[in-house]
C-alpha positions in Angstrom: 1.5 -1.6 23.9 4.9 -2.8 24.8 6.9 -5.4 22.8 6.2 -8.9 23.9 7.5 -12.5 23.4 5.7 -15.5 22.0 6.7 -19.0 21.3 6.1 -20.4 17.8 5.4 -24.1 17.6 4.4 -26.8 17.3 3.8 -27.2 13.5 0.3 -28.5 12.8 -0.7 -30.3 9.6 -4.3 -29.6 8.7 -6.7 -30.5 6.0 -6.1 -27.4 3.9 -2.9 -25.8 5.4 0.1 -26.3 7.5 0.2 -23.8 10.5 2.4 -22.9 13.4 0.8 -22.1 16.7 1.7 -19.1 18.9 1.8 -19.3 22.7 0.8 -17.7 24.9 -2.1 -16.2 23.0 -2.7 -13.3 25.3 -0.3 -10.8 23.7 -1.3 -11.6 20.1 -5.0 -11.5 21.1 -4.5 -8.0 22.6 -2.6 -6.8 19.6 -5.5 -8.1 17.4 -8.0 -6.3 19.5 -6.2 -3.0 19.2 -5.6 -3.4 15.5 -9.3 -4.1 15.0 -10.2 -1.0 17.0 -7.9 1.2 15.0 -9.1 -0.2 11.7 -12.8 0.2 12.7 -12.2 3.9 13.4 -11.4 4.5 9.7 -14.5 5.7 7.8 -15.6 3.4 5.0 -14.0 0.2 6.3 -16.2 -2.7 7.3 -14.8 -5.6 9.2 -16.0 -9.2 9.8 -17.3 -9.8 13.3 -14.6 -10.6 15.8 -14.0 -14.2 16.7 -15.2 -15.4 20.2 -11.5 -16.4 20.8 -8.8 -15.1 18.6 -6.6 -17.8 17.1 -2.9 -16.7 17.0 -1.1 -18.7 14.3 1.1 -18.4 11.2 0.3 -20.3 8.0 3.3 -21.9 6.3 1.5 -23.2 3.2 -1.9 -23.9 1.7 -3.3 -26.9 -0.2 -4.3 -26.0 -3.7 -5.8 -29.4 -4.7 -6.9 -32.7 -3.0 -4.2 -35.2 -2.2 -3.4 -38.0 0.2 -2.1 -36.1 3.2 -1.3 -38.9 5.5 2.4 -39.1 4.3 2.8 -35.4 4.9 1.3 -35.6 8.3 3.6 -38.4 9.3 6.6 -36.6 8.0 5.8 -33.4 9.9 5.2 -35.3 13.1 8.5 -37.2 12.7 10.4 -33.9 12.0 9.0 -32.0 15.0 10.9 -28.8 14.5 12.1 -26.9 17.6 9.9 -24.2 19.0 11.2 -20.7 18.6 10.9 -17.6 20.9 10.1 -14.5 18.9 9.8 -10.9 20.2 7.0 -8.9 18.6 8.4 -5.3 18.5 6.8 -3.8 15.4 3.5 -3.9 13.4 3.3 -3.8 9.7 0.3 -2.4 7.8 0.4 -4.2 4.4 -1.5 -4.1 1.1 -2.0 -7.8 0.7 -3.0 -9.8 -2.4 -3.9 -13.4 -2.7 -3.2 -15.5 -5.8 -5.9 -18.2 -5.6 -4.4 -20.2 -8.4 -0.8 -20.3 -7.2 -1.9 -20.6 -3.6 0.1 -17.9 -1.9 0.0 -14.2 -0.7 2.1 -11.3 -1.6 2.1 -7.8 0.0 3.7 -4.4 0.0 4.5 -2.8 3.4 2.6 0.5 3.7 3.4 1.4 7.3 5.6 0.2 10.1 4.7 1.1 13.7 6.4 0.1 16.9 4.1 -1.1 19.7 3.7 1.6 22.2 1.4 2.7 25.1 -1.8 4.1 23.7 -1.7 6.9 26.3 1.6 8.2 25.0 0.9 11.7 23.6 4.1 11.5 21.5 3.2 8.0 20.1 2.1 8.9 16.6 5.2 11.0 16.1 7.4 8.0 16.6 5.8 6.3 13.6 7.1 6.7 10.0 4.6 8.6 7.9 3.2 6.5 5.1 2.8 9.4 2.7 6.5 10.4 2.3 7.6 6.8 2.4 5.1 5.7 -0.3 6.2 8.6 -2.6 9.6 6.8 -2.8 7.7 4.0 -4.5 6.3 6.5 -6.9 9.8 7.8 -7.4 10.8 4.4 -8.6 7.9 4.2 -11.0 8.9 7.6 -12.4 12.6 6.5 -12.5 11.6 3.7 -14.9 10.4 6.2 -17.4 13.1 6.9 -20.0 13.9 10.6 -20.6 13.7 11.5 -24.3 14.4 15.2 -24.2 11.0 15.9 -25.8 9.1 17.7 -23.0 5.6 16.8 -24.2 6.5 13.1 -24.7 8.2 12.9 -21.3 5.3 14.5 -19.6 2.9 12.1 -21.3 5.0 9.1 -20.2 5.2 10.3 -16.6 1.4 10.9 -16.6 0.9 7.3 -17.8 3.3 6.0 -15.2 1.4 7.9 -12.5 -1.9 6.4 -13.5 -0.6 2.9 -13.7 1.0 3.2 -10.3 -2.4 4.2 -8.9 -4.3 1.4 -10.6 -1.8 -1.2 -9.5 -2.3 -0.3 -5.8 -5.4 1.8 -5.0 -5.0 1.3 -1.3 -1.3 2.3 -1.4 -2.2 5.3 -3.6 -4.9 6.4 -1.1 -2.5 6.3 1.8 -0.1 8.7 -0.1 -2.7 11.5 0.0 -4.3 10.9 3.4 -3.1 10.9 7.0 -2.2 7.3 7.7 -1.5 8.3 11.3 -3.9 10.9 12.6 -2.4 14.3 13.5 1.1 13.1 12.4 3.3 15.7 10.8 6.5 14.3 9.3 8.1 17.7 9.1 8.9 20.0 6.2 12.4 18.4 5.5 11.0 14.9 5.0 8.1 16.1 3.0 10.3 18.3 0.8 12.6 15.3 0.0 9.7 13.1 -0.8 8.1 15.7 -3.0 11.3 16.4 -4.9 11.7 12.7 -5.7 8.3 12.7 -7.4 6.9 16.2 -8.2 10.5 17.3 -9.0 10.7 14.7 -11.8 7.6 16.1 -13.4 8.8 19.7 -12.9 12.1 18.7 -14.6 10.2 17.4 -17.6 8.2 20.6 -17.8 11.3 22.7 -17.6 12.6 21.1 -20.9 10.0 23.1 -22.7 11.3 26.4 -21.6 14.6 26.6 -19.7 13.9 30.3 -18.8 10.5 29.6 -17.2 9.8 28.5 -13.6 8.4 25.0 -14.0 6.7 24.5 -10.7 3.5 26.3 -11.7 3.0 24.3 -14.8 4.0 21.1 -13.1 1.6 21.8 -10.3 -1.3 22.3 -12.7 -0.4 19.0 -14.4 0.0 17.2 -11.1 -3.4 18.3 -9.8 -5.1 17.4 -13.0 -3.5 13.9 -13.0 -4.3 13.4 -9.4 -7.9 14.5 -9.8 -8.7 12.4 -12.8 -7.0 9.3 -11.3 -8.8 9.7 -8.0 -12.2 10.0 -9.7 -11.4 6.9 -11.9 -10.5 4.9 -8.8 -13.8 5.9 -7.2 -16.0 5.0 -10.1 -14.3 2.3 -12.3 -15.4 -0.7 -10.2 -19.0 0.5 -9.7 -22.0 -0.4 -11.8 -21.7 1.6 -15.0 -24.2 4.4 -15.4 -26.5 4.1 -18.5 -25.1 6.3 -21.3 -21.9 7.1 -19.4 -19.3 6.7 -22.1 -16.3 7.8 -20.0 -15.9 4.4 -18.4 -15.2 2.8 -21.8 -12.0 4.8 -22.3 -10.6 5.8 -18.9 -7.0 6.1 -20.3 -8.0 8.1 -23.3 -10.0 10.6 -21.3 -7.1 10.8 -18.8 -4.6 11.6 -21.6 -7.0 14.1 -23.2 -7.1 15.9 -19.8 -3.3 15.9 -19.5 -2.9 17.1 -23.1 -5.5 19.9 -22.5 -3.6 21.2 -19.5 -0.2 20.9 -21.4 -1.6 22.8 -24.4 -3.1 25.4 -22.1 0.4 26.1 -20.6 1.5 27.1 -24.1 5.1 26.2 -23.4 
């Protein structure tokens, strides 16, 4: 799909929100159709039925409580902001969260894709891979962990940071370890840089225990244990608790026990 231009305006005051219309609607409707088709192809994702006619709009603000809106309506009609032409030349896949009390949305960008012909065999390779890009976010989480010089303490702190990172954004975490763009290979150089910024931090912490040893093996065993336990927790923590299943009452404790068991098994 090629980039296209829409005109934003006018501003519409409504009962529960203030919105801006997009015209013409054809480009946005086609983009919505393709986005729905791509999303529906992902196993495990269920979508609401499509609207009979897609409404292309942008919401400026929401109403969080009842109020006399006639003054706002009159003020917006008197203001009548100019309409603006905007070129849609990229698509963002976001992890979006709504704060129902504050009345606004926040989001993290997971993937950025340029619109392109669906028949282009090189299309997916023009996109940025989500997995290496997201690992830079994990790098920042690891970078916030202070280095004490005590290998076991530093490994424990990094393991906790890893789990917190996953729990704060399960969707983001899932994209790190799956192919966000099917058949896309970001190349060994990019993957190596992304891996060094995350796995390399853990390997450096392990190396503190024995400067003569090669830390990658021990760090890999720790990493796989951390990843496995976190992934299982994300799968089961929001499900109905099994009768007599005590693990759910202490996810963090079990996780740290597992990390400690692997660390002790390394005998560094």
